[in-house]
C-alpha positions in Angstrom: -171.8 85.6 -95.3 -174.1 86.0 -92.3 -176.4 88.9 -92.8 -176.3 91.9 -90.4 -179.8 91.3 -89.0 -178.8 87.8 -87.8 -175.5 89.1 -86.4 -177.4 91.7 -84.4 -179.8 89.1 -83.0 -176.8 86.9 -81.9 -175.1 89.8 -80.2 -178.3 90.8 -78.4 -179.0 87.2 -77.2 -175.4 86.3 -76.1 -175.2 87.2 -72.4 -171.5 87.5 -71.3 -172.2 85.7 -68.0 -174.0 82.9 -69.6 -171.3 82.3 -72.3 -168.3 82.6 -70.0 -169.7 80.4 -67.2 -169.8 77.5 -69.7 -166.0 77.5 -69.3 -165.1 79.4 -66.1 -166.4 79.0 -62.6 -167.5 82.5 -61.5 -168.2 84.0 -58.1 -169.9 87.3 -57.5 -167.7 90.2 -56.4 -169.7 93.5 -56.1 -171.5 94.2 -59.3 -169.1 91.9 -61.3 -168.1 88.3 -61.3 -164.6 86.8 -61.0 -162.9 83.5 -61.7 -159.6 81.9 -62.7 -158.5 83.1 -66.2 -158.8 80.4 -68.8 -156.1 81.9 -71.0 -153.1 81.6 -68.7 -152.1 79.6 -65.6 -154.0 81.7 -63.0 -153.5 80.9 -59.3 -155.6 83.8 -57.9 -158.8 84.9 -59.7 -158.0 87.7 -62.1 -160.7 87.2 -64.8 -163.6 89.6 -64.4 -167.0 89.6 -66.0 -169.2 92.6 -66.1 -172.8 91.7 -67.0 -173.7 95.4 -67.1 -171.1 96.2 -69.8 -171.4 92.8 -71.5 -167.6 92.4 -71.3 -164.9 90.2 -69.7 -161.3 90.9 -69.0 -158.3 89.3 -67.4 -156.3 91.9 -65.4 -153.2 89.7 -65.5 -152.9 88.7 -69.2 -155.2 91.4 -70.6 -157.4 89.0 -72.7 -161.1 89.5 -73.0 -163.8 91.4 -74.9 -167.5 90.7 -75.6 -169.1 87.2 -75.9 -168.0 86.7 -79.5 -164.4 87.7 -78.7 -164.3 85.3 -75.7 -165.5 82.4 -77.8 -163.0 83.3 -80.6 -160.1 83.3 -78.1 -161.2 80.3 -76.0 -162.3 78.0 -78.8 -159.7 79.4 -81.3 -162.5 80.2 -83.8 -162.8 82.8 -86.6 -165.4 85.5 -86.2 -168.0 83.7 -88.4 -167.4 80.4 -86.6 -167.9 82.1 -83.2 -171.1 83.7 -84.4 -172.4 80.3 -85.5 -171.4 78.8 -82.2 -173.4 81.4 -80.3 -176.3 81.1 -82.7 -176.5 77.4 -82.1 -176.3 78.0 -78.3 -179.3 80.4 -78.5 -181.2 78.5 -81.2 -180.9 81.4 -83.7 -181.2 80.4 -87.3 -178.2 81.7 -89.3 -179.1 83.2 -92.6 -176.3 83.5 -95.1 -176.3 84.9 -98.6 -177.4 82.6 -101.4 -174.6 80.5 -102.8 -174.1 80.1 -106.5 -174.8 76.6 -108.1 -171.0 76.1 -108.3 -170.5 77.0 -104.6 -173.4 74.8 -103.6 -171.9 71.8 -105.5 -168.4 72.4 -104.0 -169.8 72.7 -100.5 -171.9 69.6 -101.0 -168.9 67.6 -102.2 -166.8 68.7 -99.2 -169.6 67.8 -96.8 -169.9 64.4 -98.4 -166.2 63.7 -97.9 -166.4 64.7 -94.2 -169.5 62.4 -93.8 -167.6 59.5 -95.3 -164.6 60.2 -93.0 -166.9 60.2 -90.0 -168.3 56.8 -91.0 -164.8 55.5 -91.4 -163.7 56.7 -88.0 -166.7 55.1 -86.3 -166.2 51.9 -88.3 -162.5 51.6 -87.3 -163.3 52.4 -83.7 -166.0 49.7 -83.7 -163.7 47.1 -85.2 -161.0 47.9 -82.6 -163.4 47.4 -79.7 -165.6 44.6 -80.9 -164.0 42.5 -83.7 -161.9 39.6 -82.5 -158.9 40.8 -84.5 -159.4 44.4 -83.4 -159.2 43.3 -79.7 -156.4 40.7 -80.1 -154.2 42.7 -82.6 -155.1 46.4 -82.6 -156.1 46.9 -79.0 -153.1 44.7 -77.9 -150.8 47.0 -79.8 -152.2 50.1 -78.1 -152.1 48.5 -74.7 -148.5 47.4 -75.4 -147.7 51.1 -76.0 -149.2 51.8 -72.6 -152.2 53.8 -73.9 -155.1 54.0 -71.4 -158.7 53.4 -72.6 -159.6 57.0 -72.1 -156.7 58.1 -74.3 -157.7 55.6 -77.0 -161.2 57.0 -76.9 -160.1 60.6 -76.9 -157.9 60.3 -80.0 -160.6 58.1 -81.6 -158.0 55.4 -82.4 -159.2 52.4 -84.5 -158.2 49.2 -86.4 -158.8 47.9 -89.9 -158.7 44.1 -90.4 -156.3 42.5 -92.8 -159.2 41.6 -95.2 -158.4 43.8 -98.2 -162.0 45.0 -98.8 -164.0 44.6 -95.5 -164.3 48.4 -95.0 -165.1 49.0 -98.7 -167.9 46.4 -98.6 -169.4 47.7 -95.4 -169.4 51.3 -96.7 -171.1 50.3 -100.0 -173.6 48.2 -98.1 -174.4 51.2 -95.9 -175.0 53.3 -99.0 -171.8 55.4 -99.3 -170.8 56.2 -102.8 -167.8 54.6 -104.4 -166.6 58.0 -105.8 -166.4 59.5 -102.2 -164.6 56.4 -100.8 -162.0 56.9 -103.5 -161.8 60.7 -103.2 -161.2 60.6 -99.5 -158.4 58.0 -100.1 -160.0 55.5 -97.8 -160.2 53.1 -100.7 -158.6 52.8 -104.1 -159.8 51.2 -107.3 -157.9 48.3 -108.9 -157.3 48.0 -112.7 -160.2 45.5 -112.8 -162.5 48.1 -111.1 -162.6 46.4 -107.7 -162.6 48.5 -104.5 -159.8 47.9 -102.0 -159.1 49.3 -98.5 -156.1 51.6 -98.2 -155.6 50.9 -94.5 -156.1 47.1 -94.3 -154.2 45.4 -91.4 -153.3 48.7 -89.7 -154.1 50.5 -86.5 -155.7 53.8 -87.3 -155.0 57.4 -86.2 -157.6 59.9 -87.4 -156.3 63.4 -88.2 -158.5 66.3 -87.1 -158.8 69.8 -88.3 -158.6 72.8 -85.9 -162.3 72.6 -85.4 -162.3 68.8 -84.8 -163.5 67.4 -88.1 -161.8 64.2 -89.3 -159.9 65.2 -92.4 -157.6 62.2 -93.0 -156.2 59.0 -91.5 -152.8 57.6 -90.7 -152.4 53.8 -90.5 -149.5 51.9 -88.9 -148.7 48.4 -90.2 -148.6 45.6 -87.6 -146.2 42.9 -88.5 -148.4 40.2 -87.0 -151.3 41.2 -89.3 -149.5 42.1 -92.5 -146.4 40.0 -93.0 -144.2 41.2 -95.8 -145.6 44.8 -96.0 -142.6 47.1 -96.1 -144.3 50.5 -95.7 -144.7 51.2 -92.0 -147.1 54.1 -92.2 -149.8 54.8 -94.9 -151.5 58.2 -94.9 -154.5 59.5 -96.6 -153.6 61.1 -100.0 -154.4 64.8 -100.7 -158.0 65.5 -101.4 -160.5 68.3 -101.6 -160.6 68.5 -97.8 -157.1 67.4 -96.9 -154.0 69.3 -97.6 -151.1 67.9 -95.6 -149.2 71.2 -95.5 -152.1 72.9 -93.7 -152.7 70.3 -91.0 -150.9 69.3 -87.7 -151.6 66.1 -85.9 -153.1 66.8 -82.4 -153.8 70.5 -82.9 -157.5 70.1 -82.1 -156.7 68.5 -78.8 -153.8 70.9 -78.0 -155.1 74.4 -79.0 -156.5 75.4 -75.6 -153.5 74.1 -73.7 -151.1 75.9 -76.1 -152.9 79.2 -75.4 -153.0 78.6 -71.6 -149.3 77.6 -71.4 -148.3 80.1 -74.1 -146.0 77.4 -75.6 -146.2 74.6 -78.1 -144.1 71.4 -78.1 -143.4 70.1 -81.6 -142.7 66.4 -82.1 -142.6 64.1 -85.1 -145.2 61.3 -84.8 -148.7 60.3 -83.7 -147.6 58.2 -80.7 -145.3 61.0 -79.4 -148.4 63.3 -79.2 -150.6 60.6 -77.6 -148.0 59.5 -75.0 -147.3 63.1 -74.0 -151.1 63.8 -73.6 -151.3 60.7 -71.4 -148.5 62.0 -69.2 -150.3 65.3 -68.7 -148.6 67.5 -71.4 -151.3 68.5 -73.8 -149.8 71.5 -75.6 -148.1 69.3 -78.2 -148.5 68.8 -82.0 -146.8 66.6 -84.6 -145.6 67.5 -88.0 -146.1 63.7 -88.9 -142.6 63.2 -90.2 -142.7 66.0 -92.7 -140.8 69.3 -92.7 -142.8 72.2 -91.4 -144.7 74.2 -93.9 -145.7 77.9 -93.8 -149.4 76.9 -93.4 -148.6 74.8 -90.3 -146.4 77.5 -88.8 -149.1 80.1 -89.2 -151.5 77.8 -87.5 -149.2 77.4 -84.4 -148.5 81.1 -84.4 -152.2 81.9 -84.0 -151.9 80.4 -80.5 -148.4 81.2 -79.3 -145.0 82.8 -80.1 -143.1 80.2 -78.2 -142.2 76.7 -79.4 -139.9 74.0 -78.1 -138.9 71.3 -80.7 -138.2 67.9 -79.1 -135.6 65.7 -80.7 -134.7 62.1 -80.0 -131.1 62.6 -80.9 -131.2 61.2 -84.5 -128.7 63.4 -86.3 -130.2 62.9 -89.8 -133.7 63.8 -88.5 -132.4 67.0 -86.8 -130.6 68.2 -89.9 -133.6 67.6 -92.1 -135.8 69.7 -89.8 -133.4 72.7 -89.5 -134.8 74.4 -92.6 -138.3 74.3 -91.0 -136.9 76.0 -87.9 -135.5 78.8 -90.0 -139.0 79.3 -91.3 -140.3 79.5 -87.7 -137.7 82.2 -87.0 -138.8 84.1 -90.1 -142.4 84.1 -88.7 -141.1 85.8 -85.6 -141.4 82.9 -83.2 -139.2 82.2 -80.2 -137.7 78.8 -80.8 -136.0 76.5 -78.3 -134.7 73.0 -78.9 -134.5 70.1 -76.4 -132.5 66.9 -77.0 -133.9 63.9 -75.2 -131.6 61.3 -73.7 -130.0 58.7 -76.0 -132.4 56.0 -77.0 -135.5 58.0 -76.1 -138.1 59.7 -78.3 -140.9 61.8 -76.9 -143.2 58.7 -76.8 -140.9 56.5 -74.7 -139.7 59.3 -72.5 -143.3 60.3 -71.7 -144.1 56.8 -70.8 -141.3 56.8 -68.2 -142.0 60.2 -66.6 -145.0 62.2 -65.4 -145.8 65.7 -66.5 -143.7 67.4 -63.8 -140.6 65.3 -64.5 -140.9 65.8 -68.3 -141.4 69.6 -67.9 -138.4 69.8 -65.5 -136.2 67.9 -67.9 -137.2 70.3 -70.7 -136.6 73.4 -68.6 -133.2 72.1 -67.6 -132.0 71.0 -71.1 -133.7 73.2 -73.7 -131.5 75.7 -75.5 -132.1 78.5 -78.0 -132.0 77.4 -81.6 -129.0 79.5 -82.7 -126.8 78.1 -79.9 -128.1 74.5 -80.7 -127.4 74.9 -84.4 -123.9 76.3 -83.7 -123.0 73.3 -81.6 -124.5 70.8 -84.1 -122.6 72.3 -87.1 -119.4 72.6 -85.1 -119.4 68.9 -84.5 -119.7 68.3 -88.3 -117.1 70.9 -89.3 -114.3 69.9 -86.8 -111.2 71.7 -87.8 -111.9 71.9 -91.5 -111.6 75.6 -92.4 -113.9 75.3 -95.5 -116.6 73.6 -93.4 -116.2 76.1 -90.7 -116.7 78.9 -93.2 -119.9 77.2 -94.5 -121.0 76.9 -90.9 -120.7 80.7 -90.4 -122.7 81.3 -93.6 -125.3 78.9 -92.4 -125.7 80.6 -89.0 -125.8 84.0 -90.6 -128.6 82.8 -92.8 -130.6 81.8 -89.7 -129.9 85.1 -87.9 -130.8 87.1 -90.9 -134.4 85.9 -90.9 -135.1 86.9 -87.3 
C-alpha cells in the first residue's frame, strides 16, 4: 500500500494541464483550455481542462476528473497504478508498507519471471532481424502474410531457430537461471536433465498483459523449418505470472481504441489481430482459440459494453463459442455477430480491405446474437420437432441470462 503522505505529495504535484497535455492538444479558451476528447470520436473540441479547479471534463461523453482519474481512464490503470505513473512523472519516491518475507519472495519470483520473458522477447526479435534463418524463414513468413516492418516491430514478433537448445544456451551464458527458464515455460528439462527450447523452429508472438508486460509466448511452426512437427501452435504453459484464462491477445495495444470506439471486436487468432491493426482497426482482441472465460470477459467489460464477434463461417468453431457468448450476455454486454464471406477469416479479409471498407462490411452484415443463434440452430433443426423443441430451450437459456 502507498502511504497517505506520498499520495498527498503526488496529488499536490500533479498539475491537470501538465498531465492532460501529454495526451491531448489543448488551446486556451478564456480561463480554461479545450481540446478533442481522447475518450470518444470527437470532431469538435468538447474536452475542457480547468487549471484553477484541477479538473478535466468532456461535455459530450461526460468523462473526466482530476489528474489521477484522467490517467486511470486514459491508460486503463487501477488507482495505485495511476498514482505510481504520476509519481514517476514527477520524480516522487513511492513509499509502500513493508512486505513480509513471504511477500518479498513471491514478488521477487514474479519479477524474475518477467525479466526472463523480456530477455526472451529481445532474443527472438534479434534472431528474426539478424540471424540468417530469422531473415530467410521467419521474416519471409511475416512478409508473406503481408505484415509491414512497423507492425512486426509494434507486436514485437520474433523467431526461434530450429536448433533445439540455442535459446537455452544463450540464456544460461547470459546468467539467467535454469529454474526460471523452466518456470516461464520457455524451456523444458529432458529426462537426462538437458535443457531444451520449447519454441524451436517457430515464429514467435509475445503475449502482453494489460499494462504491457510480456507474460507468455505463442509459437507457430513453419513447415520449412520443422518438417514432421504436427502441432501447429505451441503456447507457454501456465505459470506464476501467466494464467491463460485472464489474458487476451492484443489487449495492451487495443485498450485505448476500445474506449474511444466504445466497441471491441473479438477474433480467434494472433494474425487476425495483427492484420486488423495493420488495416487500421485497432479495437480488436483474440481469445487465442479458446472459449471465453469470466476473467477475459471482465477485462473487456472494463473498457466497453459493446462487442462484435467476427466469424469466418466455420460451423464447428461457431457452435463451440456460443457458450462463451452466453457468458458475455450474462455480464450485461451488448453482443453482435458478423459472419465474414466464405473462405475469409479476419486476417485474410483485413489484408484485402482498408479500415473504412472493413467497418462498412461489419455495419452492413452484423446482427444481434439472439437472431444469429436462432438462424444457426434453425439450420440444424430443419423440420425435426424434437430438435426444434431443443432449439427453443437453447434460445430461452440465452435470453434468461440477459
